[in-house]
N, C-alpha and C positions, 0 to 999 in steps of 0.2 A: 720890454720889458727885459729884455736879453742885454739890450746892452746895456740899461741901466748898470745889473749885477754882474756882466765883463767887466765893465769899466771899474765898478768898486772892487771888481776883486782884483784885476792887474793893477790900479793906484797903492794895494795894498803891497802887494809883490815889492813894486817901486819903491815902496818906503822899507819895506824890511830889508833890499839889498840894492843899495844905492850906487854904491862902485860897479856891481855887475852892468855887463850893457843885454840892450832889449834882445841881441841877438840870442844873449844865452840865454837869460832870461825864459823866452820863450823854448827852447831847446831843450832845459829844466825843469820846465813848469810846464808848458807844453806838449810837450813829446813832438815838436818842431811845427805845430799846428797852430790855429788860433786858441782855443779851446782851452781852458784850464785841466787837464787831465794827470792822471797819473797811473801806473798800474793796477791798481784795487777802484779805487774812487776816481770819480769824474762830476764836475759842477752842472749842479743839474740844468737841464738846456728846458726852461720855459715855451721857446716854440714846438716843443716835441709835443706837449698838450695836447691832446683832441679835444675841438669843442664839439658838444652834440647840441644840435640844432632839432628844435619841437615844433612841430607845423600850427598856427593857429587854430585853437578848439572852437573859438565863440564858444558859444550856448553849449554846447554838449562835455564843461566841463563842468563834476556834478558837484551839485549845491552841499557842503556839509550840515546846514540848517536844515530842520523840516520843513515840509511844504503844509502848507492850510489847505485844507479841501477836501 
């Protein structure tokens, strides 16, 4: 996901500024790094989203339906 987002944004920037070199684009839009960012805004990085894993609970999961008996 991260590679897809990064690629789309970089392609859009390259189309917008056709005559500027790659080095100047990185300096202007990525602050010399690789991830597009400015002083106020940073492109959302899906790699920094935490994933919560749950243990398998099997029959311990409560049923929403009333039991007979």
